[in-house]
C-alpha positions as CSV (number, residue, x, y, z in Angstrom):
1,M,0.0,0.1,0.0
2,T,1.4,3.6,-0.9
3,R,2.1,5.5,2.0
4,P,0.9,9.4,2.3
5,R,3.3,11.8,1.0
6,L,4.0,14.7,3.6
7,C,6.2,17.5,2.7
8,F,7.6,20.1,5.2
9,V,8.5,23.6,4.3
10,T,11.1,26.1,5.8
11,A,13.0,28.8,4.8
12,V,16.6,27.5,5.7
13,P,17.5,24.1,7.0
14,T,18.4,25.0,10.5
15,T,14.7,25.2,11.2
16,V,14.7,21.4,10.4
17,V,17.5,20.4,12.3
18,A,16.4,22.4,15.4
19,F,12.5,21.5,15.4
20,L,11.8,18.8,12.7
21,N,14.3,16.1,13.0
22,A,12.4,14.0,15.6
23,H,9.0,14.4,13.7
24,I,10.7,13.2,10.9
25,E,12.1,10.4,12.6
26,R,8.8,9.1,13.8
27,L,6.4,10.0,11.1
28,A,8.9,8.7,8.3
29,D,7.2,5.2,9.6
30,D,4.1,5.8,8.2
31,Y,4.8,8.8,5.3
32,E,6.8,9.4,2.7
33,V,8.9,12.4,4.1
34,F,10.2,14.9,2.2
35,V,11.6,18.4,3.1
36,I,11.8,21.5,1.1
37,S,14.1,24.2,2.2
38,D,17.2,26.3,0.6
39,F,19.7,23.4,0.3
40,S,22.2,25.4,-1.6
41,G,24.7,24.5,1.0
42,D,25.4,21.1,2.9
43,E,23.4,20.7,5.9
44,P,24.4,17.5,7.4
45,G,22.0,17.7,10.5
46,V,18.9,16.9,8.6
47,S,17.5,13.5,9.0
48,R,18.4,11.2,6.4
49,R,14.9,9.5,6.6
50,A,13.4,12.8,4.7
51,T,13.9,13.4,0.7
52,R,15.6,16.9,0.4
53,I,14.4,19.4,-2.2
54,H,16.2,22.6,-2.8
55,V,13.8,25.6,-3.2
56,S,15.2,29.0,-2.5
57,I,12.5,31.0,-0.2
58,P,14.1,34.5,0.7
59,R,13.3,35.5,4.4
60,E,13.4,39.3,3.8
61,I,10.5,40.5,1.5
62,S,11.7,40.8,-2.3
63,I,8.9,40.7,-4.8
64,G,10.8,38.9,-7.7
65,R,12.5,36.2,-5.6
66,D,9.5,35.8,-3.7
67,V,7.4,35.3,-6.9
68,A,10.1,33.1,-8.1
69,G,9.9,31.0,-5.0
70,M,6.2,30.6,-5.2
71,L,6.5,29.4,-8.6
72,A,9.2,26.9,-8.0
73,L,7.0,25.4,-4.8
74,L,4.0,25.3,-6.9
75,R,6.0,23.2,-9.7
76,T,7.4,21.0,-7.2
77,F,3.9,20.4,-5.6
78,R,2.2,19.5,-9.0
79,R,5.1,17.1,-9.7
80,H,5.1,15.1,-6.0
81,R,1.6,15.3,-5.5
82,F,1.9,15.6,-2.0
83,D,-0.9,14.8,0.4
84,I,-0.1,17.2,3.1
85,V,2.1,20.3,2.7
86,H,3.4,21.5,6.4
87,S,5.3,24.9,6.6
88,I,7.0,26.6,9.6
89,T,8.4,30.6,9.5
90,P,6.2,33.2,8.1
91,K,7.8,33.4,4.6
92,A,7.7,29.9,4.0
93,G,4.2,29.6,5.1
94,L,2.9,32.2,3.0
95,L,4.4,31.0,-0.3
96,S,4.0,27.3,0.3
97,M,0.2,27.8,1.6
98,A,-0.3,29.9,-1.5
99,A,1.6,27.5,-4.2
100,A,-0.1,24.4,-2.2
101,S,-3.7,25.9,-2.8
102,L,-3.1,26.3,-6.4
103,G,-1.7,23.3,-6.7
104,G,-4.5,21.1,-5.3
105,V,-2.8,20.0,-2.0
106,P,-5.7,18.7,0.1
107,V,-4.0,19.1,3.3
108,R,-2.2,22.5,4.1
109,V,-0.7,22.8,7.7
110,H,1.0,25.9,9.1
111,W,2.7,26.2,12.5
112,F,2.6,29.5,14.0
113,T,5.9,30.3,15.7
114,G,5.8,33.9,16.4
115,Q,4.6,37.1,14.5
116,V,7.3,39.7,13.0
117,W,4.5,42.5,13.0
118,V,4.3,42.2,17.0
119,T,7.2,44.8,17.3
120,R,6.5,46.9,14.2
121,H,4.0,50.1,13.6
122,G,2.1,51.6,11.0
123,L,1.9,50.3,7.4
124,A,4.7,47.9,8.1
125,R,2.5,46.1,10.8
126,A,-0.7,46.5,8.8
127,V,1.0,44.7,5.6
128,L,2.6,41.8,7.4
129,K,-0.4,41.2,9.7
130,S,-2.4,40.9,6.5
131,A,0.0,38.1,5.1
132,D,-0.4,36.1,8.4
133,R,-4.6,36.5,7.8
134,L,-4.1,35.6,4.2
135,L,-1.7,32.7,5.1
136,A,-4.3,31.4,7.4
137,A,-7.1,31.6,5.2
138,L,-5.1,29.5,2.7
139,A,-4.1,26.8,4.9
140,T,-6.5,24.1,5.7
141,H,-5.4,23.5,9.4
142,L,-3.4,25.9,11.8
143,L,-1.1,25.2,14.9
144,A,0.5,27.8,17.3
145,D,3.4,26.6,19.4
146,S,1.9,28.0,22.6
147,P,-1.6,28.5,24.1
148,S,-0.7,31.9,24.8
149,Q,0.2,32.6,20.8
150,R,-2.9,31.0,20.0
151,D,-5.1,33.2,22.2
152,F,-3.2,36.2,20.7
153,L,-4.0,35.3,17.2
154,V,-7.6,34.7,17.8
155,S,-7.7,38.0,19.8
156,E,-6.1,39.8,16.8
157,R,-8.6,38.3,14.4
158,V,-6.0,36.2,12.1
159,C,-7.8,33.2,12.8
160,S,-10.8,32.0,14.5
161,D,-10.8,29.8,17.6
162,S,-11.9,26.9,16.0
163,R,-9.5,26.9,13.2
164,I,-6.1,26.7,15.4
165,A,-4.8,24.0,17.8
166,V,-1.8,23.4,20.0
167,I,0.0,20.1,20.3
168,G,0.0,19.2,23.9
169,D,0.8,22.2,26.2
170,G,3.0,24.0,23.6
171,S,6.4,23.9,21.9
172,I,7.2,22.6,18.7
173,C,9.4,19.8,19.4
174,G,9.4,19.8,23.2
175,V,12.6,18.9,24.9
176,D,15.0,16.1,25.6
177,G,15.7,15.6,29.3
178,R,18.6,13.3,28.8
179,R,20.3,16.0,26.8
180,F,19.6,18.9,28.6
181,R,20.1,18.2,32.3
182,P,22.5,19.4,34.9
183,D,26.0,18.3,34.0
184,P,28.6,19.1,36.6
185,D,31.5,17.7,34.0
186,A,30.4,20.3,31.3
187,R,30.1,23.1,33.9
188,R,33.7,22.5,34.7
189,A,35.0,22.0,31.1
190,V,32.8,25.4,29.4
191,R,34.1,27.6,32.5
192,A,37.8,26.4,31.8
193,E,37.2,27.0,28.1
194,L,36.2,30.6,29.0
195,D,38.3,31.1,31.8
196,I,35.3,31.7,34.1
197,P,36.0,31.1,37.7
198,S,34.3,28.0,39.4
199,D,32.3,30.7,42.1
200,A,31.6,33.2,39.3
201,A,28.1,34.1,38.9
202,V,27.3,33.6,35.2
203,V,24.2,34.7,33.4
204,L,23.3,33.1,30.1
205,Y,21.5,34.4,26.8
206,V,21.2,31.4,24.3
207,G,19.3,32.6,20.8
208,R,19.9,35.0,17.8
209,L,21.6,38.4,18.6
210,N,19.3,41.1,17.4
211,A,17.3,43.8,18.8
212,D,13.7,42.1,19.2
213,K,15.3,39.7,21.7
214,G,15.8,42.7,24.1
215,L,19.4,42.6,24.6
216,R,20.0,46.2,24.6
217,E,18.1,46.5,27.8
218,M,20.0,43.5,29.1
219,A,23.0,45.1,28.5
220,Q,21.8,48.0,30.6
221,A,20.7,45.7,33.2
222,M,24.2,43.9,33.6
223,L,25.8,47.0,34.0
224,R,23.1,48.2,36.9
225,I,24.1,45.1,38.8
226,D,27.7,44.7,38.0
227,D,28.9,46.4,41.1
228,A,26.8,44.3,43.3
229,F,28.5,41.1,42.7
230,S,32.4,40.4,42.7
231,C,32.7,38.3,39.9
232,L,29.7,38.4,37.3
233,H,30.0,36.9,33.9
234,W,27.6,37.6,30.9
235,L,27.6,34.7,28.3
236,L,26.0,35.3,25.0
237,V,25.4,32.3,22.9
238,G,24.1,32.4,18.9
239,P,24.7,33.9,15.7
240,D,24.8,37.9,15.4
241,E,22.3,39.7,13.3
242,G,22.4,43.4,12.6
243,G,25.5,44.0,14.3
244,M,24.1,43.3,17.8
245,E,27.3,41.9,19.4
246,A,29.1,45.3,18.3
247,H,26.4,47.0,20.1
248,V,26.4,44.8,23.2
249,R,30.5,45.2,23.2
250,G,30.3,48.6,23.1
251,A,27.3,49.1,25.5
252,A,28.8,46.5,28.2
253,R,32.5,47.6,27.8
254,A,32.8,47.7,31.2
255,L,32.5,44.1,32.0
256,G,35.5,43.6,29.6
257,P,36.9,40.0,29.4
258,R,33.6,38.9,31.6
259,L,31.7,39.1,28.6
260,H,31.8,36.2,26.5
261,F,30.6,35.6,22.6
262,P,31.0,31.8,21.7
263,G,28.9,32.4,18.6
264,P,26.6,29.9,17.0
265,T,26.6,26.3,18.7
266,R,24.6,23.0,18.2
267,E,25.5,22.0,21.7
268,P,23.5,24.9,23.9
269,E,23.2,22.4,26.4
270,R,26.7,22.7,27.5
271,F,26.4,26.3,28.1
272,M,23.4,25.7,30.2
273,A,25.1,23.5,32.1
274,A,27.9,26.2,33.0
275,A,25.6,28.9,33.7
276,D,23.7,30.1,37.2
277,L,20.6,32.1,35.8
278,F,19.2,32.2,32.0
279,C,17.8,35.2,30.6
280,V,15.4,35.8,27.6
281,P,14.3,39.7,27.6
282,S,12.5,39.3,24.1
283,Y,9.8,41.7,22.7
284,R,8.2,38.9,20.9
285,E,8.3,34.9,21.1
286,G,6.3,32.4,19.8
287,F,7.2,29.7,22.8
288,G,10.5,30.6,23.9
289,I,12.1,27.0,23.4
290,S,15.6,28.3,24.8
291,A,13.8,28.8,28.0
292,L,12.5,25.7,28.0
293,E,15.7,23.8,27.4
294,A,17.4,26.2,30.0
295,A,14.4,24.7,32.5
296,A,15.4,21.2,31.5
297,A,18.8,21.8,32.6
298,G,17.8,22.9,35.7
299,L,18.2,26.7,35.4
300,P,15.5,29.3,36.8
301,S,15.0,31.9,34.1
302,V,14.2,35.6,33.9
303,A,11.8,36.5,31.1
304,T,9.8,39.1,29.5
305,R,5.9,38.8,30.4
306,I,4.8,38.5,26.7
307,Y,3.0,35.6,24.9
308,G,4.8,32.7,24.4
309,L,7.0,33.1,27.5
310,T,4.1,33.0,29.6
311,D,4.1,29.3,28.8
312,A,7.7,28.6,29.0
313,V,8.3,30.2,32.4
314,E,5.8,29.9,35.4
315,D,6.2,33.2,37.3
316,G,7.3,32.8,40.8
317,E,7.9,29.1,40.5
318,T,10.4,28.3,37.7
319,G,11.6,32.0,37.3
320,I,10.6,35.6,37.2
321,L,8.8,37.6,34.7
322,V,9.1,41.2,34.2
323,P,7.7,44.0,31.7
324,P,9.4,44.1,28.2
325,R,11.7,46.8,27.6
326,D,11.9,47.3,31.2
327,A,15.8,47.5,32.4
328,P,15.8,48.4,35.9
329,A,12.9,45.6,36.5
330,L,15.2,43.3,34.5
331,A,18.4,43.9,36.8
332,D,16.3,43.6,40.0
333,A,14.8,40.4,39.0
334,I,18.2,39.0,38.0
335,A,19.9,40.6,41.1
336,T,17.3,39.0,43.1
337,L,18.2,35.1,41.9
338,L,21.7,35.9,42.2
339,R,21.7,36.9,45.5
340,D,19.7,33.4,46.7
341,S,21.5,30.5,45.7
342,S,18.5,28.6,47.6
343,R,15.7,30.0,45.6
344,R,17.6,29.7,42.5
345,R,18.1,25.7,43.2
346,T,14.8,25.5,44.2
347,M,13.3,27.3,41.0
348,G,16.0,25.2,39.1
349,G,14.2,22.1,40.2
350,A,11.3,22.9,39.9
351,A,11.5,24.2,36.2
352,R,13.0,20.5,35.2
353,D,10.4,19.0,36.8
354,R,7.8,21.1,34.9
355,A,9.4,20.6,31.6
356,L,9.7,17.1,31.4
357,R,6.4,16.7,33.0
358,L,4.5,18.9,30.3
359,F,7.1,19.2,27.3
360,S,8.7,16.5,27.1
361,G,9.6,15.7,23.2
362,E,8.1,12.2,23.3
363,R,4.8,14.2,24.1
364,I,4.9,16.7,21.4
365,V,6.2,14.0,18.6
366,A,3.6,11.9,19.3
367,G,0.9,14.5,19.5
368,L,1.9,15.7,15.9
369,A,1.6,12.1,14.6
370,D,-2.0,12.1,16.5
371,F,-3.1,15.4,14.8
372,Y,-2.4,14.0,11.3
373,R,-4.1,10.5,12.2
374,R,-7.2,12.8,13.1
375,I,-6.7,14.5,9.7
376,R,-6.8,11.0,8.0
377,E,-9.7,9.8,9.8
378,V,-11.9,12.9,9.0
379,R,-11.1,12.7,5.3
380,E,-11.1,8.9,5.0
381,P,-14.1,7.9,6.7
C-alpha cells in the first residue's frame, strides 16, 4: 500500500535541525517524508529519513524572488502530488500555502511560531499582519506553538478559535531531558574553556543576537548590577544579526573579559550546564524554546511577560517574569536570583520537573503524529 506523502517547508535547513528531526524520524514510519528548504549548501544535520528538495525561499521581502520561490514551490507540489504540506516560519508559510492551494494539495498545515509584526507599527504592521491573515485563510489547518500565542492570534482576528490548535501544552518539538540536564562535568569544562572561575556568577542568553531579543535592555541591566557582585560574567551564545554583538560590546564594555560571545552552537546544553541563571528578555516569542531547554537543564529564568514566554516560564515558580523593555525591572530580577542560591536551586528543580512533565519531546512528537491521524480519519471515513 502506498504511503501518504508529507512535505515540510522551511526557509532554512537549520529550522529542520532545530525543530523537525524528531518528528521526521517518527513520521517516516507512516509517511513518505520530504523537506523543502534552501539546500544550496550542505546541511548534514537534517534527518536522512526525509527526501530533500532545494527551493530558495528568501527570508526578507523581495517581490521578484518571492514570486520565483512560489512558482518553484507550485511546480514541485504538482510534480510530487503531496497529500500534506506543512510549513513553518512566516515567509515559507505564505509562499507554500499559496502554492499548495493553487496546486491542489488537499491538506495544508501551517505552524505559527511567532509574529514579526508584533514589534512593528503603522503600515509595516498592517501589511505583515495581513500576510498572516492571508496565510491562515489559505491553510486548511493551523497550529500555534503555545496556548498564549493561539489566544493572541484569535484576539487579533488572524484566525478563528475553531481553526487553530496547540500540540500538547505547547512548543514545536518539546525538550529532551537526557540532553538538557544538570551536568557538573560540562560546567567545569565550559568554564575552563572561557576562563570563568568556578565560583563566578554566570548569566546566560542563548538565541539570535538581535534587537527584538531585548539585548539592549539586558546590557543596561547587567551594568546596573555589576557592582553588586564580585565576579559577574555574561555569556551570549548565538549568531549575530544586525551588528548586535558590536552594540553589546560597546554598551557593556565595562565587563571587559567577563563578556563572552562563543558564537552559534549546536550544543547549547553545554553552556546551560555552565550557567547559574538564564535570561531571555525578548519583545516577541512564539514559545521560547531556549527557556524550556534551560528549564530542563535545571536553570531558573528571568524572562519578559509576553505571550509565548508566559507558557515557558511559570512566574514565581520556575523563574521571574518582568515587563518587556524595562531594564531596571530586569536588573532587579536577575540580582534577586543571583543573591539567593537556595531560591535558584528550588526554582531550577521545579523548572526541570515542569519541563519534563509538560513538554517532553516524546509527548510533542506523539501529539503531531496523532494530529495527522485525526486529519486522515476525517478525510477518509
